[in-house]
C-alpha positions in Angstrom: -228.8 208.2 171.7 -227.3 210.9 174.0 -225.7 208.2 176.1 -224.2 206.6 173.0 -222.9 210.0 171.9 -221.1 210.5 175.2 -219.7 207.1 175.2 -218.3 207.6 171.6 -216.9 211.0 172.4 -215.2 209.7 175.5 -213.7 206.8 173.6 -212.2 209.3 171.1 -210.9 211.3 174.0 -209.4 208.2 175.5 -207.4 207.2 172.4 -206.3 210.9 171.8 -205.1 211.1 175.4 -203.3 207.7 175.2 -201.5 208.6 171.9 -200.4 211.9 173.5 -199.2 210.1 176.5 -197.3 207.5 174.3 -195.7 210.2 172.2 -194.7 212.3 175.1 -193.2 209.4 177.0 -191.8 207.4 174.1 -188.7 206.7 176.1 -190.6 205.4 179.1 -190.9 201.5 179.2 -194.4 201.3 180.5 -197.3 203.7 180.5 -201.0 203.5 181.7 -203.6 206.2 181.9 -207.2 206.3 182.8 -209.2 208.7 180.5 -212.2 208.0 182.7 -210.6 209.5 185.7 -209.3 212.4 183.7 -212.6 213.0 182.0 -214.3 212.9 185.5 -211.8 215.6 186.7 -212.5 217.8 183.7 -216.3 217.4 184.2 -215.8 218.8 187.8 -214.0 221.7 186.2 -216.8 222.1 183.7 -219.2 222.7 186.5 -217.4 225.9 187.2 -216.1 226.8 183.6 -217.8 229.4 181.5 -217.6 230.8 178.0 -214.5 229.9 175.9 -213.0 227.9 178.7 -216.1 225.7 178.8 -216.2 225.3 175.0 -212.6 224.2 175.0 -213.1 221.6 177.6 -216.1 220.2 175.8 -213.9 219.9 172.7 -211.2 218.1 174.6 -213.8 215.5 175.9 -215.1 215.2 172.2 -218.6 215.5 173.5 -221.4 218.1 172.9 -223.7 217.0 175.8 -224.6 219.6 178.4 -223.0 219.4 181.8 -226.2 218.0 183.1 -226.2 215.2 180.5 -222.6 214.4 181.4 -223.5 214.3 185.1 -226.4 211.8 184.4 -224.0 209.8 182.3 -221.2 209.6 184.9 -223.6 209.2 187.7 -225.4 206.3 186.2 -222.3 204.5 185.0 -220.2 205.1 188.1 -223.1 203.8 190.3 -223.2 200.7 188.2 -219.4 200.2 188.6 -219.6 200.2 192.3 -222.0 197.2 192.5 -219.4 194.6 191.4 -218.7 193.1 194.8 -217.8 190.4 195.6 -216.3 189.4 192.4 -214.4 192.7 191.8 -213.8 195.8 193.8 -214.5 199.1 192.2 -214.3 202.3 194.1 -214.8 205.9 192.8 -213.6 208.8 194.8 -213.6 212.5 194.2 -212.7 215.5 196.3 -211.9 219.3 195.9 -209.5 221.1 198.3 -210.0 224.8 198.2 -208.1 227.8 199.7 -210.0 228.9 202.7 -209.5 232.6 202.0 -210.7 232.3 198.4 -214.5 231.9 198.5 -216.1 229.4 196.2 -219.3 230.1 194.2 -222.2 229.2 196.3 -223.6 226.9 193.8 -220.3 225.0 193.1 -220.1 222.6 196.1 -223.7 221.3 195.8 -223.4 220.8 192.1 -220.2 218.8 192.2 -221.6 216.8 195.1 -224.5 215.8 192.9 -222.1 215.0 190.0 -219.6 212.4 191.7 -220.5 212.7 195.3 -217.5 215.0 195.4 -216.7 216.6 198.8 -215.2 220.0 199.1 -212.8 220.8 201.9 -211.2 224.1 202.8 -207.4 224.2 203.6 -204.8 226.9 204.2 -202.7 226.8 201.0 -201.7 230.4 201.6 -200.1 230.1 204.9 -199.5 226.3 205.2 -199.2 224.9 201.8 -196.9 222.0 202.7 -199.2 220.9 205.5 -202.1 221.0 203.0 -200.1 219.0 200.5 -199.4 216.3 203.1 -203.0 216.3 204.1 -204.0 215.7 200.5 -201.5 212.9 200.0 -202.5 211.3 203.3 -206.1 211.2 202.1 -205.2 209.7 198.8 -202.9 207.1 200.4 -205.9 206.1 202.7 -208.3 205.8 199.8 -205.8 203.6 197.9 -204.7 201.3 200.7 -201.3 202.9 200.5 -200.8 202.0 196.8 -200.3 205.7 195.9 -198.5 207.5 198.7 -197.2 210.7 197.1 -199.8 212.0 194.5 -198.7 215.6 194.8 -194.9 215.9 194.8 -193.0 218.7 196.5 -193.1 221.9 194.5 -196.4 221.5 192.9 -198.4 223.2 195.8 -197.4 226.6 197.0 -198.9 229.8 198.7 -200.5 230.7 195.4 -202.4 227.5 195.0 -206.2 228.1 195.0 -207.6 224.6 194.7 -206.8 220.8 194.1 -209.4 218.6 192.3 -209.0 214.9 192.7 -210.8 212.1 191.0 -210.0 208.4 191.1 -211.1 204.9 190.3 -209.6 202.0 192.3 -210.1 198.6 190.7 -209.3 195.1 191.9 -210.3 192.0 190.0 -209.5 188.3 190.5 -209.1 186.2 187.4 -212.0 183.9 186.8 -209.3 181.2 186.2 -206.3 182.1 188.3 -202.8 181.3 187.1 -201.1 178.6 189.1 -198.0 179.9 190.9 -196.1 176.7 190.1 -196.5 177.4 186.4 -194.8 180.8 186.6 -191.3 180.6 185.1 -188.6 182.8 183.7 -188.8 183.5 180.0 -187.3 185.8 177.4 -189.2 189.0 176.6 -188.1 190.8 173.4 -187.9 194.5 174.1 -187.2 195.2 170.4 -185.8 193.3 167.5 -182.2 193.4 169.0 -182.6 193.3 172.8 -184.4 191.0 175.2 -184.7 190.7 179.1 -185.8 187.8 181.2 -189.2 188.2 183.0 -191.5 186.1 185.2 -194.0 184.6 182.8 -197.5 183.5 183.8 -198.7 180.5 182.0 -202.1 178.8 181.5 -204.0 176.5 179.2 -207.6 177.6 178.9 -210.5 179.0 176.7 -210.4 182.7 176.0 -212.1 185.1 173.7 -209.8 186.2 170.9 -209.7 188.3 167.8 -207.5 189.3 165.0 -207.2 192.6 163.0 -205.3 192.6 159.6 -205.5 196.5 159.6 -203.9 196.8 163.0 -201.8 193.7 162.6 -202.6 192.5 166.1 -204.3 189.7 168.0 -206.4 190.4 171.0 -207.1 188.2 174.0 -209.6 188.9 176.7 -208.9 187.7 180.3 -212.1 187.8 182.4 -212.2 188.4 186.2 -214.6 186.5 188.3 -218.2 187.4 187.8 -217.3 188.6 184.2 -218.0 192.3 185.2 -214.3 193.4 184.6 -211.7 192.0 182.2 -208.3 192.9 180.8 -207.8 192.8 177.0 -204.3 192.2 175.8 -203.5 193.6 172.3 -200.5 191.9 170.9 -198.9 193.1 167.6 -198.0 190.4 165.2 -194.5 191.7 164.9 -192.0 192.2 167.7 -191.6 195.8 166.8 -195.3 196.4 165.9 -196.4 198.6 168.9 -195.7 201.9 167.1 -197.7 200.8 164.0 -200.7 199.8 166.3 -200.6 203.1 168.1 -200.4 204.9 164.8 -203.3 203.0 163.2 -205.6 202.6 166.3 -208.9 204.6 166.0 -212.1 204.3 168.1 -213.9 202.5 165.2 -211.1 199.9 164.8 -210.8 199.3 168.6 -214.6 198.9 168.9 -214.4 196.4 165.9 -211.6 194.4 167.5 -213.5 194.2 170.8 -216.8 193.3 169.1 -215.1 190.4 167.2 -213.8 188.6 170.3 -214.9 185.1 170.0 -214.3 182.1 172.4 -211.4 179.9 171.4 -210.8 176.5 173.2 -207.4 175.1 174.3 -205.4 178.3 174.2 -201.9 178.3 175.4 -201.4 181.7 177.2 -198.2 183.2 178.5 -198.3 186.6 180.0 -195.6 188.5 181.9 -196.2 189.6 185.4 -195.8 193.4 185.6 -196.3 196.4 187.9 -196.6 200.0 186.7 -196.3 202.9 189.0 -196.2 206.1 187.1 -196.9 209.8 187.4 -197.8 211.9 184.3 -198.0 215.7 184.1 -200.8 216.2 181.5 -200.8 220.1 181.1 -199.0 220.1 177.8 -201.0 217.2 176.5 -204.5 218.9 177.4 -203.2 222.1 175.8 -202.3 220.1 172.6 -205.9 218.6 172.7 -207.4 222.1 172.8 -207.5 223.2 176.5 -205.5 226.4 176.0 -207.5 229.1 177.9 -207.7 226.9 181.0 -204.1 227.3 181.8 -203.6 230.9 180.8 -203.5 233.7 183.4 -206.2 236.3 182.9 -208.0 234.1 180.4 -209.1 231.0 182.4 -212.8 231.5 183.2 -213.7 229.4 186.2 -216.2 232.0 187.5 -218.8 229.2 188.2 -216.3 227.9 190.7 -214.8 231.0 192.4 -216.6 234.1 193.5 -214.1 236.7 192.4 -210.7 235.6 191.4 -210.3 233.6 188.1 -207.1 231.6 188.7 -205.9 229.4 185.8 -205.2 225.7 186.1 -201.6 225.2 187.2 -201.2 221.5 186.0 -202.9 218.1 185.9 -201.2 215.2 187.6 -202.2 211.7 186.6 -200.8 209.0 189.0 -201.4 205.3 188.3 -200.7 202.0 190.0 -201.3 198.7 188.2 -200.3 195.3 189.2 -200.8 192.1 187.2 -200.0 188.8 188.8 -201.2 185.0 189.1 -204.4 186.1 191.1 -205.6 189.0 189.2 -205.1 192.7 188.7 -205.0 195.6 191.1 -205.2 199.2 189.9 -205.4 202.7 191.6 -205.9 205.5 189.0 -205.8 209.0 190.2 -205.9 212.5 188.7 -205.1 215.7 190.5 -205.8 219.1 189.0 -204.2 222.1 190.6 -205.2 225.8 190.1 -202.9 228.8 190.9 -203.4 232.2 191.0 -211.0 196.1 160.1 -211.0 192.6 161.7 -210.8 189.1 160.2 -211.3 185.5 161.3 -208.6 184.0 163.6 -205.6 182.3 162.0 -204.7 178.9 163.3 -201.5 180.1 165.0 -203.5 182.1 167.6 -204.0 178.9 169.6 -200.7 180.0 171.1 -200.9 183.5 172.6 -197.3 184.2 173.8 -197.0 187.8 175.1 -193.1 188.0 174.6 -192.8 191.4 173.0 -194.3 194.8 173.6 -198.1 195.1 173.7 -201.0 197.3 174.6 -203.6 196.5 177.1 -206.9 197.9 178.3 -209.1 197.3 181.4 -212.8 197.5 180.8 -216.0 197.2 182.6 -218.5 195.0 180.9 -221.7 196.1 182.6 -221.8 198.9 181.6 -219.4 199.0 178.7 -216.7 201.4 179.9 -212.9 201.5 179.2 -211.3 202.1 182.6 -207.7 202.5 181.4 -205.4 202.1 178.5 -201.7 201.3 178.6 -198.7 199.7 177.0 -195.8 197.5 178.2 -192.3 197.6 176.6 -190.3 196.1 179.3 -192.2 194.3 182.1 -191.1 195.2 185.7 -192.4 193.8 189.0 
């Protein structure tokens, strides 16, 4: 029951965060975020958060479980995620960089290590902040096979930076039934009711699990990776301009109902645009809107379980993502950096053709255990 409560809470957090991201970046063509990665980062903060700061972070995550229960949940699920080889590659990484002259609480490092195998490394932010920034970026680049090269941009780290908390999930999956390169062809993609662009469209006839929701006015199709441990679900509005309505109406209950109603359909004609998303999102304002106000406030943030004496606020949260979808499969690197400073129905017949030629939502999910790894939307495919 406790595990189910954590799952439901994190799913609520996932949708709230996605909607905040979509609202803030309404003019951005394509977005993707990994609430799992961000939640993992928040949990490393919870290890050191006290009093009101801790209560606000629990509220943001939509869970009432203790930090030990959260640790058990993430440890169990992340351990399962890393056993997907050879069909899919799933790597989870976490590290904290701390100012060497700002002593950490003696209990912090061993506690976060037990949480996510998080390593803690001391660096000289105070006197060599640029070198420290480059060291952080070099480590992230190495962990992501150079897919994310500049996680922390210039200007974020300065002499007053006390720590950087990093968490990531890197996912690579190969389609169970790869798209044939020879079938990829240019096709029109309707950005809205008045504008369209030409994109490279993947094409395949096959059997897929599908569902339809009258309430959300969408169809969903699941594309499994080899081994069936990971899959991508495309959520396509019935109308060309239906993405906004979908985002407005989507709730955890409706999403769960849509996913649970996925049923195998034979001889489906699938057309899906190739796309790549490489984005960076500053989450401070969004997390404040979700309730984490004290964490970012000087003289109010209580991270006394992390630092021995000073109580620096969190400066910002940077969420960097890379996602590529092509004929062979999907490749994703999902990173989060936190810096401190001083109703469904049966399928209608027409779903035999699933032509993704207008804006859509997608999610990448692990199936054993059942975990949403990331959520996103595509308004104008780019490669």
